[in-house]
Every structure is written in structure tokens, then in C-alpha cells.
C-alpha positions as CSV (number, residue, x, y, z in Angstrom):
1,M,10.1,-20.5,-13.1
2,Q,11.8,-18.7,-16.0
3,F,10.8,-15.1,-15.9
4,D,13.3,-14.1,-18.6
5,R,11.2,-16.0,-21.2
6,W,8.7,-13.2,-21.2
7,Q,9.3,-10.1,-23.2
8,S,6.6,-8.0,-21.7
9,L,3.8,-8.0,-19.1
10,P,1.1,-8.8,-21.7
11,A,3.3,-11.7,-23.0
12,M,3.5,-13.0,-19.4
13,L,-0.3,-12.8,-18.9
14,F,-1.1,-14.4,-22.3
15,D,1.4,-17.2,-21.7
16,V,0.0,-17.9,-18.2
17,A,-3.6,-17.8,-19.5
18,S,-2.8,-20.3,-22.3
19,G,-2.0,-22.9,-19.6
20,H,-4.9,-21.9,-17.2
21,A,-7.6,-20.9,-19.6
22,A,-10.6,-22.2,-17.5
23,Q,-9.1,-21.3,-14.1
24,P,-10.8,-18.4,-12.2
25,F,-8.7,-15.3,-12.5
26,L,-10.6,-12.1,-11.4
27,V,-13.3,-12.5,-8.8
28,A,-15.5,-9.6,-7.7
29,K,-18.9,-9.3,-5.9
30,R,-21.7,-8.3,-8.2
31,N,-25.3,-8.2,-6.9
32,K,-24.3,-9.8,-3.7
33,V,-22.7,-12.8,-5.5
34,W,-19.0,-13.4,-6.1
35,E,-18.6,-13.7,-9.8
36,P,-15.3,-15.2,-11.3
37,I,-13.8,-14.3,-14.7
38,D,-11.5,-17.0,-16.0
39,Y,-8.2,-16.4,-17.6
40,A,-9.5,-17.1,-21.1
41,T,-12.4,-14.7,-20.8
42,A,-10.1,-11.9,-19.4
43,V,-7.7,-12.3,-22.3
44,A,-10.5,-12.2,-24.8
45,R,-11.7,-8.9,-23.3
46,I,-8.2,-7.5,-23.3
47,R,-7.8,-8.3,-27.0
48,A,-11.1,-6.7,-27.8
49,L,-10.5,-3.5,-25.8
50,A,-7.0,-3.1,-27.2
51,A,-8.3,-3.4,-30.7
52,A,-11.0,-0.8,-29.9
53,L,-8.5,1.6,-28.4
54,V,-6.3,1.4,-31.5
55,A,-9.3,2.0,-33.7
56,Q,-9.9,5.2,-31.6
57,G,-6.5,6.4,-32.5
58,I,-4.3,5.2,-29.5
59,R,-0.8,4.7,-30.8
60,P,2.4,3.1,-29.3
61,G,3.8,5.5,-26.6
62,D,0.5,7.3,-26.0
63,R,-0.5,7.7,-22.4
64,V,-4.0,6.6,-21.2
65,A,-5.1,7.4,-17.7
66,L,-7.0,4.8,-15.6
67,V,-9.3,6.1,-12.9
68,S,-11.1,3.3,-11.1
69,E,-11.5,1.5,-7.8
70,N,-10.1,-2.0,-7.6
71,R,-12.2,-4.3,-9.9
72,P,-11.7,-6.7,-12.8
73,E,-12.0,-4.0,-15.3
74,W,-9.0,-2.2,-13.9
75,I,-6.7,-5.1,-14.8
76,I,-8.4,-5.6,-18.2
77,A,-8.0,-1.9,-19.0
78,D,-4.4,-1.9,-17.8
79,F,-3.4,-4.8,-20.1
80,A,-5.5,-3.6,-23.0
81,I,-3.6,-0.2,-22.9
82,M,-0.3,-2.1,-22.9
83,V,-1.3,-4.4,-25.7
84,A,-2.1,-1.3,-27.7
85,G,1.5,-0.3,-27.2
86,A,0.4,2.6,-24.9
87,I,1.4,3.6,-21.4
88,T,-1.0,3.3,-18.4
89,V,-1.2,6.3,-16.1
90,P,-3.0,5.1,-13.0
91,A,-4.8,7.7,-10.9
92,Y,-6.1,7.6,-7.4
93,T,-9.9,7.6,-6.9
94,T,-9.4,10.2,-4.2
95,N,-7.9,12.7,-6.7
96,T,-9.5,16.1,-6.8
97,V,-10.1,17.9,-10.1
98,A,-6.9,19.8,-9.6
99,D,-5.0,16.5,-9.0
100,H,-6.5,15.2,-12.3
101,V,-5.5,18.3,-14.2
102,H,-1.9,17.9,-13.0
103,L,-1.7,14.2,-13.8
104,L,-3.4,14.4,-17.2
105,S,-1.5,17.5,-18.3
106,N,1.8,16.4,-17.0
107,S,1.6,12.9,-18.6
108,G,0.1,14.3,-21.8
109,A,-2.6,11.7,-21.7
110,R,-4.6,11.2,-24.8
111,A,-7.6,9.4,-23.1
112,A,-8.8,8.2,-19.8
113,I,-10.8,5.1,-18.7
114,V,-13.1,5.9,-15.8
115,S,-15.3,3.6,-13.7
116,T,-18.1,5.4,-11.8
117,P,-20.2,8.5,-12.5
118,A,-18.8,10.3,-9.5
119,L,-15.3,9.7,-10.7
120,M,-16.2,10.7,-14.2
121,Q,-17.6,14.0,-13.0
122,R,-14.2,15.0,-11.7
123,V,-12.3,13.6,-14.7
124,T,-14.5,15.4,-17.2
125,A,-14.1,18.7,-15.2
126,A,-10.3,18.2,-15.6
127,A,-10.4,17.0,-19.2
128,A,-12.4,20.0,-20.2
129,Q,-9.4,22.2,-19.4
130,L,-7.0,20.1,-21.5
131,P,-7.2,20.1,-25.3
132,D,-5.1,17.0,-25.7
133,I,-7.7,14.6,-24.2
134,A,-9.3,13.0,-27.3
135,F,-11.9,10.8,-25.5
136,L,-13.0,9.2,-22.3
137,V,-14.2,5.6,-21.7
138,A,-17.0,5.1,-19.1
139,M,-17.2,1.7,-17.5
140,A,-20.6,2.6,-16.1
141,P,-23.4,3.3,-18.7
142,E,-24.6,6.4,-16.9
143,A,-21.2,8.0,-16.6
144,G,-20.2,11.0,-18.7
145,R,-23.7,11.9,-20.1
146,Q,-23.0,15.6,-20.0
147,S,-19.3,15.6,-20.7
148,P,-17.7,18.2,-22.9
149,V,-15.3,15.5,-24.0
150,P,-16.5,12.6,-26.1
151,V,-17.4,9.6,-23.9
152,L,-17.4,6.1,-25.2
153,A,-19.2,3.2,-23.4
154,W,-17.1,0.3,-22.1
155,D,-19.5,-2.4,-23.2
156,E,-19.9,-0.9,-26.7
157,L,-16.1,-0.6,-27.1
158,L,-15.6,-4.3,-26.1
159,A,-18.3,-5.3,-28.6
160,A,-16.8,-3.2,-31.4
161,G,-13.3,-4.4,-30.6
162,A,-14.3,-8.0,-30.7
163,A,-15.5,-7.5,-34.3
164,L,-12.2,-6.0,-35.4
165,P,-9.3,-8.0,-36.8
166,D,-7.2,-9.3,-33.8
167,A,-3.7,-8.0,-34.0
168,A,-2.9,-8.4,-30.3
169,D,-0.2,-11.0,-30.8
170,A,1.7,-8.9,-33.3
171,R,1.4,-5.8,-31.1
172,I,2.7,-7.7,-28.1
173,A,5.6,-9.1,-30.1
174,A,6.6,-5.4,-30.9
175,I,6.8,-4.5,-27.2
176,G,10.4,-4.3,-25.8
177,R,11.3,-5.3,-22.3
178,D,12.7,-1.8,-21.6
179,D,9.6,0.0,-23.0
180,V,7.7,2.0,-20.4
181,C,4.5,0.2,-19.4
182,C,3.2,2.7,-16.8
183,L,3.7,6.1,-15.3
184,I,2.9,5.9,-11.6
185,Y,2.7,9.2,-9.9
186,T,4.3,9.5,-6.4
187,S,1.9,9.9,-3.6
188,G,2.9,13.5,-2.8
189,T,4.2,13.1,0.8
190,G,6.8,15.8,0.1
191,G,5.2,18.0,-2.6
192,V,4.0,17.8,-6.2
193,P,3.6,14.2,-7.4
194,K,6.1,13.1,-10.1
195,G,5.5,10.5,-12.8
196,V,7.8,7.5,-12.4
197,M,8.5,5.7,-15.6
198,L,8.5,1.9,-15.0
199,S,9.3,-0.6,-17.7
200,H,8.0,-4.1,-18.4
201,A,11.4,-5.4,-17.3
202,N,11.2,-3.4,-14.0
203,L,7.9,-4.9,-13.0
204,M,8.8,-8.4,-14.1
205,A,12.1,-8.2,-12.1
206,N,10.1,-7.3,-9.0
207,A,7.7,-10.2,-9.6
208,E,10.5,-12.6,-9.9
209,G,12.1,-11.3,-6.8
210,A,8.8,-11.7,-4.9
211,Y,8.5,-15.2,-6.2
212,R,12.0,-16.2,-5.1
213,A,11.5,-14.6,-1.7
214,L,8.2,-16.5,-1.0
215,L,9.2,-19.8,-2.7
216,T,9.7,-21.6,0.6
217,L,6.0,-21.1,1.3
218,G,5.1,-23.3,-1.7
219,V,3.9,-20.9,-4.3
220,D,1.0,-22.8,-5.9
221,R,-2.8,-22.2,-6.4
222,E,-2.5,-18.8,-4.7
223,V,-5.5,-16.6,-3.9
224,F,-4.8,-12.9,-3.4
225,L,-7.2,-10.5,-1.8
226,S,-6.8,-7.1,-3.4
227,F,-7.4,-4.2,-1.0
228,L,-4.8,-1.4,-1.5
229,P,-5.4,0.9,-4.5
230,M,-4.1,-0.7,-7.7
231,S,-3.0,2.7,-8.7
232,H,-0.3,2.5,-6.1
233,A,3.0,0.8,-7.2
234,Y,2.9,-1.7,-4.3
235,E,-0.5,-3.2,-5.2
236,H,0.2,-2.8,-8.9
237,T,3.2,-5.0,-8.7
238,A,2.9,-7.2,-5.6
239,G,-0.8,-7.5,-5.7
240,T,-1.4,-7.7,-9.5
241,M,1.7,-8.5,-11.6
242,F,3.2,-11.0,-9.2
243,P,-0.1,-13.0,-8.7
244,I,-0.5,-13.1,-12.5
245,S,3.0,-14.5,-12.9
246,V,2.1,-17.5,-10.7
247,A,-1.4,-18.0,-12.2
248,A,-3.1,-16.9,-9.1
249,Q,-6.7,-15.8,-8.4
250,I,-7.2,-12.2,-7.5
251,W,-10.3,-11.4,-5.4
252,F,-11.3,-7.8,-5.0
253,A,-12.2,-6.6,-1.5
254,Q,-15.4,-4.5,-1.5
255,A,-14.4,-1.8,1.0
256,A,-12.5,-1.3,4.3
257,D,-15.6,-2.1,6.4
258,T,-16.3,-5.4,4.6
259,L,-12.7,-6.6,4.7
260,A,-13.3,-9.1,7.5
261,A,-16.2,-10.7,5.7
262,D,-14.3,-10.6,2.4
263,M,-11.5,-12.6,3.9
264,L,-13.9,-15.3,5.1
265,D,-15.3,-15.6,1.5
266,A,-12.0,-15.4,-0.4
267,K,-9.9,-17.4,2.0
268,P,-6.7,-15.7,0.7
269,T,-3.4,-17.4,0.8
270,L,-1.4,-14.2,0.4
271,M,-2.3,-10.6,1.1
272,T,-0.4,-7.3,0.9
273,A,-1.3,-4.2,2.9
274,V,0.1,-1.1,4.5
275,P,0.9,-0.8,8.3
276,R,-2.1,1.3,8.9
277,L,-4.4,-1.7,8.1
278,Y,-2.5,-3.9,10.5
279,E,-2.6,-1.3,13.2
280,T,-6.3,-1.0,12.8
281,L,-6.8,-4.8,13.0
282,Y,-4.4,-4.9,16.0
283,E,-6.5,-2.4,17.8
284,R,-9.8,-4.1,16.8
285,I,-8.6,-7.5,18.0
286,R,-7.4,-6.0,21.3
287,R,-10.8,-4.3,21.8
288,G,-12.6,-7.6,21.1
289,V,-10.5,-9.5,23.6
290,E,-11.4,-6.9,26.3
291,R,-15.0,-7.8,25.9
292,Q,-14.4,-11.5,26.4
293,S,-14.7,-13.5,29.7
294,P,-11.7,-13.4,32.1
295,T,-10.9,-17.0,31.2
296,K,-10.7,-16.2,27.4
297,Q,-8.6,-13.1,28.2
298,K,-6.1,-15.2,30.1
299,L,-5.9,-17.7,27.3
300,F,-5.3,-14.9,24.8
301,A,-2.6,-13.4,27.0
302,L,-0.9,-16.8,27.3
303,A,-1.0,-17.3,23.5
304,L,0.6,-13.9,23.0
305,A,3.3,-14.4,25.7
306,L,4.3,-17.8,24.4
307,G,4.1,-16.7,20.8
308,R,6.3,-13.7,21.4
309,K,8.8,-15.8,23.3
310,K,8.9,-18.4,20.5
311,A,9.3,-15.7,17.8
312,L,12.1,-13.9,19.6
313,E,13.9,-17.0,21.0
314,P,12.6,-20.1,19.1
315,R,14.4,-22.6,21.4
316,S,13.6,-21.0,24.7
317,L,10.3,-22.6,25.5
318,T,10.4,-25.1,28.4
319,L,8.7,-28.5,28.1
320,W,5.7,-27.2,30.1
321,E,5.5,-24.1,27.9
322,R,5.6,-26.2,24.7
323,V,2.6,-28.2,26.1
324,Q,0.8,-24.9,26.9
325,D,1.7,-23.6,23.4
326,L,0.0,-26.5,21.7
327,V,-3.1,-25.9,23.8
328,V,-3.4,-22.2,23.0
329,D,-2.6,-22.9,19.4
330,R,-5.8,-24.9,19.1
331,L,-7.9,-22.7,21.4
332,V,-6.8,-19.3,20.3
333,R,-4.6,-19.2,17.2
334,D,-6.7,-21.5,15.2
335,K,-9.7,-19.2,15.7
336,M,-7.5,-16.2,14.8
337,R,-6.3,-17.8,11.6
338,A,-9.9,-18.7,10.8
339,R,-10.9,-15.0,11.0
340,F,-8.4,-14.4,8.1
341,G,-9.9,-17.2,6.0
342,G,-8.0,-20.1,7.4
343,R,-5.5,-20.6,4.5
344,L,-3.3,-17.6,4.9
345,K,0.4,-18.3,4.2
346,A,1.6,-14.8,4.8
347,L,0.6,-11.2,5.3
348,V,3.0,-8.8,3.7
349,S,3.4,-5.3,5.0
350,G,5.0,-2.5,3.0
351,G,4.5,1.2,2.0
352,A,5.6,2.5,5.4
353,P,7.4,1.3,8.5
354,L,5.6,-1.3,10.6
355,N,5.9,-1.0,14.4
356,P,7.7,-4.1,15.5
357,D,5.3,-4.7,18.3
358,V,2.4,-4.9,15.8
359,G,4.3,-7.4,13.7
360,L,5.2,-9.4,16.8
361,F,1.5,-9.4,17.9
362,F,0.3,-11.0,14.7
363,T,3.2,-13.4,14.6
364,A,2.5,-14.5,18.2
365,L,-1.1,-15.2,17.2
366,G,0.0,-17.6,14.4
367,L,-0.2,-15.2,11.5
368,R,3.0,-14.9,9.5
369,L,3.7,-11.3,8.8
370,L,6.5,-10.3,6.6
371,Q,7.7,-6.7,6.4
372,G,9.2,-5.4,3.3
373,Y,10.5,-2.1,2.0
374,G,10.4,-0.2,-1.3
375,Q,9.3,2.9,-3.2
376,T,7.7,3.6,-6.5
377,E,11.0,4.4,-8.1
378,A,12.1,0.8,-7.4
379,S,9.0,-0.8,-9.0
380,P,8.5,-0.8,-5.8
381,V,9.9,-3.7,-3.7
382,I,13.6,-3.5,-2.6
383,T,13.8,-5.9,0.4
384,V,11.4,-8.3,2.1
385,N,11.7,-10.7,5.0
386,T,11.8,-14.3,4.1
387,P,9.2,-16.8,5.5
388,L,11.7,-19.1,7.2
389,A,13.8,-16.4,9.0
390,P,11.8,-13.2,9.5
391,R,13.1,-10.5,11.7
392,L,10.3,-8.2,12.7
393,H,12.5,-5.2,13.5
394,T,13.9,-5.2,10.0
395,V,12.6,-5.0,6.4
396,G,14.5,-8.1,5.4
397,P,17.3,-8.7,2.9
398,P,17.4,-7.4,-0.7
399,L,15.3,-9.1,-3.4
400,H,17.1,-11.4,-5.9
401,G,19.2,-9.3,-8.3
402,V,18.9,-6.1,-6.2
403,E,21.9,-4.4,-4.7
404,V,21.6,-2.2,-1.7
405,R,24.4,-0.2,0.0
406,I,24.5,2.5,2.6
407,A,26.0,5.9,1.7
408,A,28.4,7.8,4.0
409,D,25.5,9.8,5.4
410,G,23.4,6.8,6.0
411,E,21.2,7.1,2.9
412,I,20.0,3.8,1.4
413,L,21.1,3.4,-2.3
414,V,19.7,0.8,-4.6
415,R,20.8,-0.6,-7.9
416,G,19.2,-3.3,-10.0
417,P,16.7,-4.3,-12.7
418,N,13.9,-2.8,-10.6
419,V,15.2,0.8,-10.7
420,M,13.0,3.1,-12.7
421,K,13.9,4.6,-16.1
422,G,13.4,8.1,-14.6
423,Y,10.9,10.8,-13.9
424,W,8.6,11.7,-16.8
425,Q,9.8,14.8,-18.6
426,D,12.0,15.7,-15.6
427,P,15.7,14.9,-16.4
428,E,17.0,17.2,-13.6
429,A,15.0,15.3,-10.9
430,T,16.0,12.0,-12.5
431,A,19.7,13.0,-12.4
432,R,19.4,13.8,-8.7
433,A,17.6,10.6,-7.9
434,V,19.7,8.1,-9.9
435,V,23.5,8.7,-9.9
436,D,25.8,6.2,-11.7
437,G,22.9,3.7,-11.7
438,W,22.3,4.0,-7.9
439,L,18.8,5.1,-6.8
440,H,19.1,7.6,-3.9
441,T,16.0,6.6,-1.9
442,G,16.0,9.4,0.6
443,D,15.6,6.9,3.3
444,V,18.2,6.3,6.1
445,G,19.1,2.9,7.5
446,H,21.7,0.3,8.1
447,F,22.2,-3.5,7.8
448,D,22.3,-5.9,10.8
449,P,25.2,-8.4,10.9
450,D,23.2,-10.9,8.7
451,G,22.4,-8.5,5.9
452,Y,18.8,-7.5,7.0
453,L,18.0,-3.9,6.3
454,I,16.8,-1.7,9.2
455,I,15.1,1.6,8.2
456,T,15.6,4.5,10.5
457,D,13.5,7.2,8.8
458,R,13.1,9.4,5.8
459,K,16.3,11.5,5.4
460,K,14.3,14.7,5.0
461,D,12.0,13.8,7.9
462,F,14.8,13.6,10.4
463,I,14.5,16.2,13.1
464,K,17.7,18.0,14.1
465,N,16.9,19.7,17.4
466,A,18.5,22.8,18.8
467,G,21.1,20.7,20.6
468,G,22.2,19.1,17.3
469,D,20.7,15.6,18.0
470,M,19.3,13.8,15.0
471,I,15.9,12.3,15.8
472,A,13.8,9.9,13.8
473,P,10.1,10.9,14.3
474,Q,8.5,7.7,12.9
475,R,9.8,5.6,15.8
476,I,8.4,8.1,18.4
477,E,5.1,8.3,16.5
478,G,4.9,4.5,16.5
479,L,5.3,4.4,20.3
480,L,2.6,7.0,20.7
481,T,0.1,5.3,18.5
482,L,0.5,2.0,20.4
483,E,-1.3,3.7,23.2
484,P,-5.0,2.8,23.0
485,L,-6.2,6.4,23.3
486,I,-4.0,7.7,20.5
487,A,-4.9,6.8,16.9
488,Q,-2.5,9.2,15.0
489,A,0.5,11.3,15.9
490,I,2.9,13.6,14.2
491,V,6.1,14.7,16.0
492,H,7.6,18.1,15.4
493,G,10.8,19.8,16.6
494,D,13.3,20.7,13.9
495,R,15.8,23.3,15.3
496,R,13.7,23.4,18.4
497,P,14.8,22.8,22.1
498,Y,12.4,19.9,22.5
499,L,9.8,17.7,20.7
500,V,6.1,18.5,20.5
501,A,3.3,16.4,18.9
502,L,-0.1,16.6,17.4
503,L,-2.3,13.8,18.6
504,V,-5.6,12.5,17.2
505,P,-7.6,10.4,19.8
506,D,-8.9,7.0,18.9
507,E,-12.6,7.7,18.4
508,E,-13.9,4.4,19.8
509,R,-11.6,4.4,22.8
510,A,-12.2,8.0,23.5
511,K,-16.0,7.5,23.5
512,E,-15.6,4.4,25.8
513,W,-13.6,6.6,28.2
514,A,-16.2,9.4,28.0
515,A,-19.0,7.0,28.7
516,A,-17.1,5.5,31.7
517,H,-16.5,9.0,33.1
518,G,-19.8,10.6,32.4
519,K,-18.4,13.0,29.8
520,S,-19.6,14.2,26.4
521,Q,-18.8,11.8,23.6
522,D,-18.4,14.7,21.1
523,L,-14.6,14.6,20.3
524,H,-14.5,18.4,19.7
525,Q,-15.6,18.8,23.3
526,L,-13.7,15.9,24.7
527,V,-10.3,17.2,23.4
528,D,-10.7,20.2,25.7
529,D,-11.8,18.2,28.7
530,E,-9.3,18.4,31.5
531,A,-9.8,14.8,32.8
532,F,-9.5,13.4,29.2
533,R,-6.4,15.5,28.6
534,K,-4.9,14.0,31.8
535,A,-5.6,10.5,30.6
536,V,-3.9,11.3,27.2
537,G,-1.0,12.9,29.2
538,E,-0.5,9.6,31.0
539,A,-0.5,7.8,27.7
540,V,2.2,10.1,26.4
541,A,4.2,9.5,29.6
542,R,4.1,5.8,29.0
543,A,5.2,6.2,25.4
544,N,8.1,8.4,26.6
545,A,9.3,5.9,29.2
546,G,12.5,4.4,28.2
547,S,13.4,7.0,25.6
548,P,16.3,9.4,26.0
549,S,15.5,12.9,27.0
550,S,15.9,14.3,23.5
551,E,13.3,11.8,22.1
552,R,10.6,12.5,24.6
553,V,7.5,14.5,23.7
554,R,7.4,17.5,26.1
555,R,4.2,19.2,24.9
556,W,1.3,18.1,22.7
557,A,-2.0,19.3,21.3
558,L,-5.1,17.2,20.7
559,V,-6.8,17.4,17.3
560,A,-10.4,16.2,17.0
561,E,-10.4,15.7,13.2
562,P,-8.4,12.6,12.0
563,F,-5.7,13.0,9.4
564,S,-7.4,11.4,6.4
565,V,-7.3,11.0,2.6
566,P,-10.3,13.3,2.0
567,N,-8.8,16.2,4.0
568,G,-5.5,15.8,2.2
569,L,-3.5,15.0,5.3
570,L,-2.9,11.3,4.4
571,T,-1.9,9.8,1.0
572,P,-4.2,7.2,-0.5
573,T,-2.0,4.5,1.1
574,F,-2.4,6.2,4.6
575,K,1.0,7.8,4.9
576,I,1.2,11.1,6.7
577,R,1.6,14.2,4.5
578,R,3.9,16.0,6.9
579,H,4.2,19.2,4.9
580,R,0.5,19.6,4.6
581,I,-0.1,18.9,8.3
582,R,2.5,21.5,9.2
583,E,0.8,24.0,6.9
584,V,-2.7,23.3,8.4
585,Y,-1.6,23.2,12.0
586,G,1.3,25.6,11.9
587,T,-0.2,28.0,14.4
588,T,-1.0,25.2,16.8
589,L,2.6,23.8,16.6
590,Q,4.0,27.2,17.2
591,Q,1.8,27.8,20.3
592,L,3.3,24.6,21.8
593,Y,6.6,26.5,22.0
594,D,5.3,29.8,23.1
């Protein structure tokens, strides 16, 4: 495939659509029925919406915010904004009014396209404070009825745009490869989000890299299940632009609690997700097995043991083990693959480090899981494991065309066509992040002998204890959360004599424990129960086993309320906001040292 023949992302989509006009493209559930939109229909709507936006005064270079859950209209709006020559500014649906004020004012957005009435309420409250917002577009007819800012109806705009002269092809021809196509704001794990300027060339380079990395799977007639927020760089590129480049279908998962059913309906061939999803599925599968008969539990354990051995030492199975492996492949792994739709070529994990044990668990059960690495400033993918030679403790080799080197202090540096143009209206931050063409990622790692990258931790997250030891908290947190009773953990101890942790119990496991021991199932009461705390202490001791003294958690506190997106302690892609947790639980952490 020749990616360099495309000058821009709209040029890519329109070219792909010309050869696949009647093929299903965007598939979403409406009124309990999966409804497909083919490539030709999607392109027609993009042309109409782009014409309508131009008629409303949107000009090349203008910024237009997009506030919506994953749905076909998200992609139609994104491409219509680009066809108009403007820049898409995706926003998380979890944003507060204050978050929207920052994003809209910092980007200088001229308009915003919003999906639901609930989201519109927050956007209008923000837009009312910003004189530069000319209008809003409501996908839902009832949204924005009492807005102080003019609100235009999505369907009416499409109809009006369809009646206007179609200048889409000329506008697309005017787009340069290095023009900015989107401002994606960082998730704010370390402070105020910054707008990352990504160009058409950036995203197409990433799509080409993904294509080359997965080529050995046979990239053809792919079906993607979209689950992560499309406002996040990972889903925007790997779950949207890459699928479009290979003429794939994109199905939209309805919600987290319907994901299992959505997989059965969509039967995806490829799926991208963050480690938190895989950790949740891992725990859900383990709980399900515990409810099975002893015979089925033994078969499952055998499938895991043989699968792990095969993954770690491919040629180590004896003849008898190979026979057993064939049996459990039919009796256990086939059923597991069927739960994911039965056609899955690969699950791809990114956005945060994946615990190797979780990756090995899925691999042993016959589900290929490929861990990658990236960040928004790199469009976002930097490295990914290849299907034929994955190494679960690594994030794989660099993508095609991407250079990675390790600085003297261990920081990972990246150079290539995927590196951002800079931070929006922040030349100082840009100069700090990109030096002589090399993106300073802020992550620390090293290469194995075969060129696979191993991430140690975030540079700024490293804990330097009172003894001068440098400690990576993510590895320790991963060990803690592998314990069934512990759902979330954050380790603390910078310039301290030992490590402490905040632990959030797994609600379902905790309630099972409470029922078995005749205790209250109210988590707020359970975290103070002496017997439950003893059980958690035993879990911490198991997680500590095998670690050097400096990396063991000496004291800990239980927190009844999970770290979540609504309470601001997780990003929308489920990464821990350490600075916020330390602010909220600063007193508790201090008490662990008193």
C-alpha cells in the first residue's frame, strides 16, 4: 500500500471510499438494531456538512471543537471539519464546564459540535463565557434549546449543505500534508492539559507504521470495535485513521457493560484498548472460572500452564504436552476465542504499561495480545510488538520510519514523521519537548538485545527514596493489583525511608469475602474491619515477595471510593492522576509515615 499517494486524511478517505462505495463503513446500534452506513453515504454526509460549516463562516485554520461519545457522527464531523480546511479539537465527554472553558479558550475555537443534551448543557455553560464561539451544532434535536449561543441542528445543516455547491474536492486539494489537522489535548496526568498540534502527515505516518507492523496477520476485510474515546490520540489514530486506510468497518461499542455482547455481534478482527480493560477482563474471566466445576477448572489451569510454557519457550513442549495442548485448545481456547467474536486476529494494548502476567494470560488462552507504546506527541504510536515475534515484557520495536534512542539518563527520545508540530501557542513547552528534532518523552526505558523497547516508568514518576534508590512505582502497583482483593493501587515514597500505598479493594471480591466471613458488605465499613485488613495485608505480603527490600510496601491504607474518571482521579483512558490523588489523600499518606 502506498500511503505517500495521499496528501491529507480527507484525500485518503475519499480515495478509499471510491473503491469501496457500497461497503459498510460505520456501524452503530440504533433502536436495538445495528445500522451500517456505507462509505459512499458517509462521504456524501461529510461533503454536505463541510459545505454547511463553510457557509456558517468556518475558514481554513479555524478550530472547531468536537464533543461526542463514539458514534458515526463523530467521524463524519471530524472529516467535515478537515474538508472545510479547519482543525478538529476533540474533547472528552467527561470534561467539566471548567475543562471546556480551558479547551475552548486555549484553542480559540470558533464553534463546537456536540452530541447529547447533557453534553450540550456543559458546553453552552462554557461557551457563554467565551465571546469567540460563533455557534454550536447539536447532533440531538432537543440539545441546546436554551443556549445563550446560537445552536444549529445537525440534520438541518446536512440538508442545507447538500443543497450548496460542492467544493469539497477543491478544498481537499488545498490541504497540505504538514497542515495541522487536529489539536489533541493531553490527558492531564501531570497538570494542565496542553494542545498537541498533529498534522495530516503525522497521522498518516502512524497509520502506515501500524499497517506494516500488522501486515503478517493479513490485513484485509478488517472489522474494528471502537471502545476507547475517539477524542484520545490512541483511538483517533489506531482505531479510526488506520482502519480507514485499509477500508475497514468500524463498529461502535455501546458502553463498557455491553462490551461482551458487542464483541459477539461485531465479531471484530482487531481491537485496541488500554491495560485497564484487559485487567478487568482478566479478573472477570478468573472469577467465572472459579464458579465452574472442578473438572473445568483443571482444564482451564492446564490450558493456561501449557499456553504460558508455549509462549515463553515455544519448542519446550513434550510430545504428551503437545497432545494435551491440542485437546485444551479445542475444549478451552476455542470457547474463549468465541467470547471475543471468534475472528479476532489481535488485541492491541497501549496508553499505559500492561502487566506482563496479564498479557501472558490472554496469550496462553489463544488470544494474541500485542503491547505497544506511544504518547499524544507522537501521533501517538512509537513502538508495537509484531504478531510473529511478540515479547510480552516489552512494548516491541519502533514503527517503520521511527527512530528511538535512549538518553544518558535513560529517557526515551523519539524522532520521525510521527512527531508533533508542537504545543498550541506554547513555544517554550515545545522547545523543551522537542530538541533538535528529538521528542523527549519523559519516559524511561531500555532496549533488549534484539531491539525491543522495555519501559521502566515515567521519568517524573520515579521515586527516589531516602537511601537514594530509584524505584519505578508502576511495576509495584502492577504486582499489587494482580492480587484479587486489590483493584487499584498507588505507591508513594519520594525522599522517604520506605514505600507506602493507597489501595482500593475490588468491590466484587471484597463483597464475596464479606459474605463468606459474615461481615458487612458496605465497603466503607469493610475497609475498617480488622479481619478484612488482615486479608489485604496477606495480599500485600504476596505482592512484596521476591522484591528487594527497597521496593516493598511497608505500610498501606485502604480507600473505599475507587479512583475514577468522574472524581477526577483517573484520566478518560483510565490512567492514574498521581498529582490529584496526592492532593486528595495527602493527609492519609502523611499519616502512614507518622
